[in-house]
C-alpha positions as CSV (number, residue, x, y, z in Angstrom):
1,M,-85.2,-44.8,-6.4
2,K,-85.9,-44.9,-2.3
3,R,-83.0,-46.8,-2.1
4,L,-81.1,-44.8,-3.7
5,A,-82.4,-41.7,-2.0
6,L,-82.0,-43.8,1.7
7,F,-78.7,-44.5,0.7
8,M,-77.7,-40.5,0.4
9,L,-79.6,-39.5,3.3
10,L,-77.2,-42.3,5.6
11,T,-74.3,-41.1,3.8
12,I,-75.0,-37.1,4.3
13,C,-75.8,-38.3,8.1
14,C,-72.7,-40.2,8.6
15,A,-70.6,-37.0,6.9
16,A,-72.4,-34.6,9.0
17,I,-71.7,-37.2,12.6
18,Y,-68.4,-37.5,11.5
19,S,-67.3,-33.7,10.8
20,A,-68.9,-32.7,13.9
21,A,-67.3,-35.5,16.1
22,L,-63.6,-34.0,14.9
23,A,-64.8,-30.2,15.3
24,Q,-65.5,-31.5,18.7
25,E,-64.0,-29.6,21.9
26,M,-61.6,-31.3,23.9
27,V,-60.3,-30.2,27.1
28,V,-56.4,-29.9,27.8
29,G,-55.3,-28.3,31.1
30,T,-51.8,-26.3,31.6
31,I,-50.0,-25.7,35.0
32,F,-47.6,-23.6,34.1
33,D,-45.4,-21.4,36.4
34,H,-46.9,-17.9,36.8
35,T,-45.8,-17.7,40.5
36,G,-42.8,-18.7,42.5
37,A,-38.9,-18.5,41.2
38,L,-40.1,-19.4,37.5
39,K,-42.7,-17.3,37.1
40,E,-40.7,-14.8,34.2
41,W,-41.6,-17.5,32.4
42,G,-45.4,-18.6,32.8
43,P,-46.9,-15.6,31.0
44,G,-44.8,-16.6,27.5
45,F,-45.6,-20.3,27.9
46,Q,-49.6,-20.2,28.0
47,N,-49.5,-17.1,25.1
48,A,-47.5,-20.3,22.8
49,A,-50.0,-22.7,24.6
50,E,-53.1,-20.4,23.4
51,L,-51.9,-19.2,19.8
52,A,-51.1,-23.5,19.0
53,A,-54.8,-24.0,20.1
54,K,-55.8,-20.8,18.1
55,N,-54.0,-22.1,14.9
56,L,-55.8,-25.6,15.5
57,A,-59.1,-23.7,15.8
58,T,-58.8,-22.2,12.8
59,A,-58.2,-25.8,11.0
60,G,-61.1,-26.9,12.4
61,F,-60.2,-28.6,15.7
62,E,-60.9,-26.9,18.6
63,I,-59.1,-27.3,22.0
64,K,-60.4,-25.7,24.9
65,L,-57.4,-24.6,27.6
66,I,-58.2,-24.7,31.5
67,H,-54.9,-22.8,32.8
68,E,-53.9,-23.2,35.9
69,D,-50.1,-21.9,38.1
70,S,-47.6,-24.2,39.6
71,G,-46.4,-21.8,41.8
72,T,-43.1,-23.8,40.8
73,S,-44.3,-25.8,43.7
74,A,-44.6,-30.0,43.7
75,E,-47.5,-29.4,46.5
76,K,-49.5,-27.0,44.7
77,A,-49.3,-28.2,41.4
78,A,-50.1,-31.7,42.4
79,K,-53.5,-30.5,43.7
80,E,-54.1,-28.7,40.5
81,A,-53.6,-31.4,37.9
82,K,-55.5,-33.7,40.4
83,K,-58.4,-30.8,40.0
84,L,-58.0,-30.7,36.1
85,I,-58.3,-34.2,35.8
86,E,-61.2,-34.9,38.4
87,Q,-63.0,-32.1,37.9
88,D,-62.3,-30.3,34.7
89,K,-61.8,-34.0,32.7
90,V,-59.1,-33.3,30.6
91,V,-57.4,-35.6,28.3
92,A,-53.8,-33.8,29.0
93,I,-51.8,-31.4,30.5
94,L,-49.1,-29.3,29.4
95,G,-46.2,-27.7,31.6
96,S,-44.6,-27.2,34.3
97,A,-41.1,-26.1,33.5
98,S,-39.7,-27.3,36.4
99,S,-38.4,-30.6,36.9
100,G,-38.7,-30.9,40.2
101,V,-42.6,-30.3,39.8
102,I,-42.9,-32.2,37.0
103,V,-41.1,-35.6,38.7
104,P,-43.4,-35.6,41.6
105,V,-46.4,-34.7,39.3
106,A,-46.2,-37.7,37.0
107,E,-45.3,-39.8,39.7
108,S,-48.7,-38.9,42.0
109,V,-50.9,-37.6,39.8
110,T,-50.3,-38.2,36.3
111,C,-49.1,-41.6,35.4
112,P,-51.7,-43.7,38.2
113,N,-54.2,-41.8,36.6
114,N,-53.3,-42.8,33.0
115,T,-53.1,-38.4,31.9
116,L,-51.0,-37.9,29.0
117,M,-48.6,-35.0,30.3
118,I,-46.1,-33.4,28.2
119,S,-43.3,-30.4,29.8
120,P,-42.0,-28.0,26.9
121,G,-39.2,-27.3,30.0
122,A,-38.7,-30.3,32.2
123,T,-34.6,-31.1,31.3
124,S,-34.1,-33.1,34.3
125,V,-31.6,-36.6,33.4
126,F,-34.2,-38.1,36.0
127,I,-37.2,-37.9,33.6
128,T,-36.1,-40.5,31.1
129,T,-36.2,-43.5,33.9
130,L,-40.1,-42.6,34.1
131,N,-40.9,-44.4,31.4
132,A,-39.4,-47.2,31.7
133,D,-42.6,-48.9,32.2
134,K,-44.5,-48.6,28.9
135,E,-47.8,-49.4,30.5
136,K,-47.2,-45.8,32.2
137,D,-46.3,-44.1,28.9
138,F,-47.7,-41.2,29.7
139,L,-45.2,-38.2,30.2
140,F,-43.2,-36.7,27.4
141,R,-41.0,-33.3,26.9
142,T,-40.5,-31.3,23.8
143,C,-37.2,-30.4,25.3
144,P,-33.7,-32.4,25.6
145,S,-32.4,-33.6,28.4
146,D,-29.4,-32.4,30.7
147,A,-27.6,-35.2,30.0
148,L,-27.1,-32.8,26.8
149,Q,-26.4,-29.5,28.3
150,G,-24.6,-30.4,30.6
151,V,-21.8,-31.0,28.9
152,A,-22.6,-28.4,27.1
153,L,-21.7,-26.3,30.0
154,A,-18.6,-28.1,30.3
155,M,-17.2,-27.4,27.1
156,L,-17.9,-23.9,27.6
157,A,-16.2,-23.7,30.9
158,A,-13.1,-25.6,29.8
159,G,-12.6,-23.4,27.5
160,L,-12.5,-20.3,29.9
161,Y,-11.9,-21.7,33.5
162,R,-10.0,-24.1,35.2
163,T,-12.0,-23.9,38.4
164,A,-15.7,-23.8,39.4
165,S,-18.0,-23.7,41.9
166,V,-22.1,-24.8,41.6
167,M,-24.8,-22.8,43.0
168,Y,-28.1,-25.5,42.4
169,V,-31.8,-25.9,42.7
170,D,-31.8,-28.7,45.0
171,N,-34.6,-30.6,43.2
172,P,-34.1,-33.3,40.2
173,Y,-33.3,-30.2,37.3
174,G,-30.4,-29.0,39.6
175,R,-28.7,-31.9,41.0
176,G,-28.7,-33.3,37.7
177,L,-27.2,-30.7,36.1
178,A,-24.7,-30.0,38.6
179,V,-23.9,-34.0,38.6
180,Q,-23.6,-33.8,34.8
181,F,-21.4,-30.7,34.4
182,K,-19.0,-31.9,37.2
183,K,-18.5,-34.7,35.6
184,S,-17.9,-33.5,32.3
185,F,-15.8,-30.0,33.6
186,E,-13.6,-32.7,35.1
187,K,-12.9,-35.2,32.5
188,R,-11.9,-31.8,30.6
189,G,-9.7,-30.9,32.7
190,G,-11.1,-28.8,35.0
191,M,-12.1,-28.9,39.0
192,V,-14.9,-28.5,40.7
193,L,-14.2,-27.1,44.2
194,A,-17.9,-27.3,45.7
195,M,-21.0,-28.2,44.9
196,V,-23.4,-26.1,46.9
197,P,-27.6,-26.6,46.9
198,H,-29.7,-24.6,47.7
199,A,-34.1,-24.9,48.4
200,E,-36.5,-24.5,45.6
201,K,-38.3,-22.0,48.3
202,V,-36.8,-18.5,47.4
203,A,-34.6,-17.1,50.3
204,Q,-34.6,-13.8,51.3
205,S,-30.6,-14.6,51.9
206,Y,-27.6,-16.8,50.7
207,T,-24.9,-15.8,52.7
208,E,-24.2,-19.3,53.8
209,E,-24.2,-20.8,50.3
210,L,-22.6,-18.5,48.8
211,T,-19.7,-18.8,52.0
212,N,-20.2,-22.5,51.1
213,A,-19.4,-21.7,47.4
214,L,-16.9,-18.7,47.4
215,Q,-15.1,-17.6,50.4
216,K,-13.8,-21.1,51.7
217,I,-10.0,-22.1,50.8
218,Y,-9.8,-24.8,48.7
219,M,-6.7,-26.9,47.9
220,T,-6.2,-27.2,44.3
221,K,-3.2,-29.2,42.7
222,P,-0.7,-28.9,42.9
223,F,-2.1,-28.3,46.5
224,R,-2.0,-24.4,46.6
225,P,-4.8,-22.4,48.2
226,G,-7.4,-21.5,45.6
227,K,-10.7,-19.9,45.3
228,P,-12.9,-20.5,42.1
229,D,-12.8,-19.2,38.9
230,V,-16.7,-18.7,38.0
231,L,-19.6,-19.6,39.9
232,C,-22.3,-21.5,37.7
233,A,-25.8,-20.5,38.4
234,F,-27.8,-24.2,38.3
235,S,-31.1,-22.4,39.7
236,Y,-34.1,-20.4,38.2
237,P,-34.6,-16.9,37.9
238,E,-36.1,-15.9,41.2
239,H,-33.5,-17.6,43.1
240,A,-30.5,-16.2,41.1
241,K,-31.7,-12.2,41.3
242,L,-30.5,-12.9,44.5
243,Y,-28.0,-14.7,45.3
244,I,-25.9,-13.2,42.2
245,K,-26.2,-10.1,43.7
246,E,-25.3,-11.0,46.9
247,A,-22.1,-12.5,45.4
248,I,-21.2,-9.6,43.5
249,E,-22.1,-7.1,46.5
250,R,-20.5,-9.3,49.5
251,F,-18.3,-11.7,48.2
252,K,-16.7,-9.3,45.0
253,C,-17.3,-12.2,42.5
254,E,-17.2,-11.2,39.3
255,S,-17.4,-14.4,37.0
256,F,-20.7,-16.8,36.4
257,L,-21.7,-19.3,34.3
258,F,-25.2,-19.6,33.6
259,C,-27.6,-22.3,31.9
260,D,-31.2,-22.3,30.7
261,G,-32.9,-21.9,34.3
262,T,-30.8,-18.6,35.0
263,K,-31.5,-17.3,31.1
264,S,-33.4,-14.1,32.3
265,E,-32.8,-10.5,31.3
266,E,-35.1,-9.6,34.3
267,M,-32.3,-10.8,36.3
268,A,-29.5,-8.5,34.5
269,A,-31.6,-5.5,36.0
270,A,-31.9,-6.8,38.7
271,V,-28.3,-7.1,39.5
272,G,-27.0,-4.5,37.5
273,V,-26.6,-4.7,33.7
274,E,-22.5,-3.6,33.5
275,N,-22.1,-6.8,36.3
276,L,-23.5,-9.3,33.9
277,E,-21.5,-7.9,30.3
278,G,-20.7,-10.7,28.1
279,M,-21.5,-13.7,31.0
280,M,-22.9,-16.7,29.2
281,G,-24.7,-19.8,29.4
282,T,-26.5,-22.3,27.7
283,A,-29.8,-23.5,27.1
284,P,-31.9,-25.8,24.4
285,G,-31.7,-24.3,21.4
286,T,-34.0,-24.4,18.5
287,A,-33.5,-25.5,15.0
288,G,-34.2,-22.3,13.3
289,G,-35.5,-22.2,9.8
290,L,-38.4,-22.0,8.2
291,P,-40.8,-23.6,10.7
292,F,-39.1,-21.2,14.1
293,A,-39.6,-18.0,11.7
294,N,-43.4,-18.7,11.0
295,F,-43.7,-19.4,14.6
296,V,-42.0,-16.3,15.6
297,A,-43.8,-13.9,13.1
298,D,-47.3,-15.4,14.3
299,Y,-46.6,-14.8,17.9
300,K,-45.2,-11.4,17.3
301,A,-48.4,-10.8,15.4
302,T,-50.3,-11.9,18.3
303,Y,-48.4,-11.1,21.1
304,G,-46.2,-8.7,20.8
305,K,-42.1,-9.5,21.2
306,V,-41.3,-13.0,21.9
307,P,-39.7,-13.2,25.5
308,H,-36.0,-14.1,25.9
309,V,-36.9,-17.2,28.4
310,P,-36.2,-20.5,27.3
311,F,-39.1,-22.9,25.9
312,I,-41.2,-20.7,24.2
313,A,-41.0,-22.7,21.1
314,N,-41.3,-25.6,22.7
315,T,-44.5,-24.8,24.8
316,Y,-46.5,-24.7,21.4
317,D,-45.4,-27.7,19.6
318,A,-46.4,-29.4,23.0
319,A,-50.0,-27.9,22.4
320,A,-49.8,-28.5,18.5
321,L,-48.6,-32.2,19.1
322,I,-51.3,-32.8,21.2
323,G,-53.8,-31.9,18.6
324,L,-52.8,-33.2,15.9
325,A,-52.6,-36.6,18.0
326,A,-55.9,-35.9,18.9
327,Y,-57.0,-35.5,15.3
328,A,-54.8,-38.4,14.2
329,A,-56.9,-40.4,17.0
330,K,-60.3,-39.4,15.5
331,T,-59.8,-40.1,12.2
332,Q,-58.9,-43.4,12.7
333,G,-62.3,-44.0,14.9
334,S,-60.8,-43.6,18.3
335,A,-62.2,-42.0,21.1
336,L,-60.5,-39.1,22.4
337,T,-59.1,-40.4,25.6
338,S,-55.3,-39.6,26.8
339,K,-54.5,-43.7,26.0
340,S,-55.6,-42.6,22.5
341,I,-54.0,-39.2,22.4
342,R,-50.7,-40.4,23.6
343,D,-50.5,-43.7,21.0
344,H,-50.9,-41.0,18.0
345,L,-48.2,-38.6,19.5
346,R,-45.4,-40.5,18.1
347,Y,-47.1,-41.4,14.8
348,V,-47.6,-37.2,14.3
349,A,-44.0,-36.3,15.7
350,N,-41.8,-38.7,14.2
351,P,-40.7,-39.8,10.1
352,P,-41.5,-40.9,8.0
353,G,-44.7,-38.3,7.0
354,T,-45.0,-35.1,5.0
355,L,-43.3,-32.6,6.8
356,V,-46.1,-29.7,8.2
357,G,-45.0,-27.0,10.7
358,P,-46.8,-24.4,13.2
359,G,-49.4,-23.2,11.7
360,E,-50.1,-25.6,8.5
361,F,-52.7,-27.6,10.5
362,D,-55.4,-27.3,7.5
363,L,-52.7,-29.4,5.3
364,A,-51.9,-31.9,8.6
365,F,-55.7,-32.7,8.9
366,E,-56.2,-32.7,5.0
367,L,-53.1,-35.7,4.9
368,L,-54.5,-37.2,8.1
369,K,-58.4,-37.5,6.6
370,R,-56.9,-39.2,3.9
371,G,-54.7,-41.6,5.8
372,K,-51.3,-40.2,5.1
373,D,-48.6,-40.2,7.4
374,I,-47.5,-36.6,8.8
375,N,-44.5,-35.6,10.4
376,Y,-44.5,-32.2,12.7
377,E,-41.5,-30.0,12.5
378,G,-41.9,-28.3,15.0
379,A,-41.2,-24.2,16.3
380,S,-38.4,-25.8,18.3
381,G,-36.7,-27.8,15.4
382,P,-37.6,-32.2,15.1
383,V,-39.9,-33.5,17.7
384,N,-39.4,-36.9,17.0
385,F,-39.8,-38.7,20.4
386,D,-38.1,-41.8,21.2
387,R,-39.0,-44.2,23.9
388,N,-38.5,-42.5,26.7
389,G,-41.0,-39.5,25.6
390,D,-37.4,-37.9,25.0
391,V,-36.2,-35.8,21.8
392,I,-32.7,-34.2,20.7
393,A,-32.2,-30.4,20.0
394,P,-29.3,-28.1,19.7
395,I,-27.9,-26.8,22.7
396,E,-27.7,-22.7,22.4
397,L,-24.9,-20.8,23.5
398,W,-25.6,-17.2,25.1
399,R,-24.6,-14.3,26.4
400,F,-25.5,-10.9,28.4
401,S,-25.0,-8.0,26.2
402,K,-26.0,-4.7,27.7
403,G,-28.7,-6.6,29.9
404,E,-30.7,-8.4,26.6
405,I,-29.6,-12.2,25.6
406,V,-28.2,-12.7,22.5
407,T,-27.3,-16.0,20.8
408,Y,-24.2,-16.5,19.4
409,R,-23.8,-20.0,18.4
410,M,-25.7,-23.2,18.4
411,E,-24.3,-26.5,19.1
412,Y,-25.4,-29.3,17.2
413,Q,-22.9,-32.3,18.2
414,I,-22.8,-32.9,21.7
415,P,-20.8,-36.0,22.5
416,E,-22.4,-38.7,24.6
417,E,-21.0,-39.5,28.1
């Protein structure tokens, strides 16, 4: 009898310790872009991450988020990432949306410190190569590479224009997107007359760059003088607000093509709603369906309107996957470290397994406790990480309508080039 009582007591104690371990608070850092060229995006990203943490906590797993500002600056973001790792002891970092931030921070801070980082919006083609060393498989993203968006932009442009000039932010994002667009546009019979970079820091004027893009006389086949039919703006909102306004006022430019980085209703208000009416662009999209609808309803109930900026849903997914991977690691007896969470990311994100969506974390946790596989179907769509930490997603085609951004099509089949 005493042995039975002792066994029952030990069982209860072990169960209590197990439950307490699963309820243990985990610290995750963010370096979203609250100032600088992407400052329009930061608040929505932070809200989405907090919403995921709230949903995880409701299901019984606490994540404490410590928020820092990247400043849309590699130097500032690196300092904040170092502080999060060394002082706050975070097990993972979310953000930034800027490839010009993510690449140097990954190379100089997070990967050398074996710290997991997931970006919801850094789309540079170059990021794919950073996980070539599988011992440094600590960089993931819940958005697709610009290898897809650059092709989609070229497909859109080729149906509307014969020639184009490109203004792009001089960082891994802008360079990669511009190069892919040029290659794909010219493959479809178009001609890029000028590729004009500008600095990451927001300038007071872009007259010199616009002169190179719009005012020079280019010799086009069949060898007659010509100017570009369209100016492609592959930058961030705070850059484009200035140079699109200058292009309209000083250079009488009337046609523009935009991307995810310049998907901004604030820009339309800044340069004049009428000036951008009907202008089009692309951005990584969402797969829609019930997971996205549930996320939108939850976000609206908590914060109001979902901002018309890219990657809000992708941010929720990044935070949710960190929580799910951490829970999976804990149920299998692993300590909550960056490595153990990383090792379980593909386990909870990829097939096979029972599909679970945003907010369905009670079900996910119950399945994981029983040793069952799960497959998280995100707010942004499937987030099936490949060997490089990349995902495949549809590309949204959008346009300005009375100052608002309206989706008019999703491209699901983007050719590889």
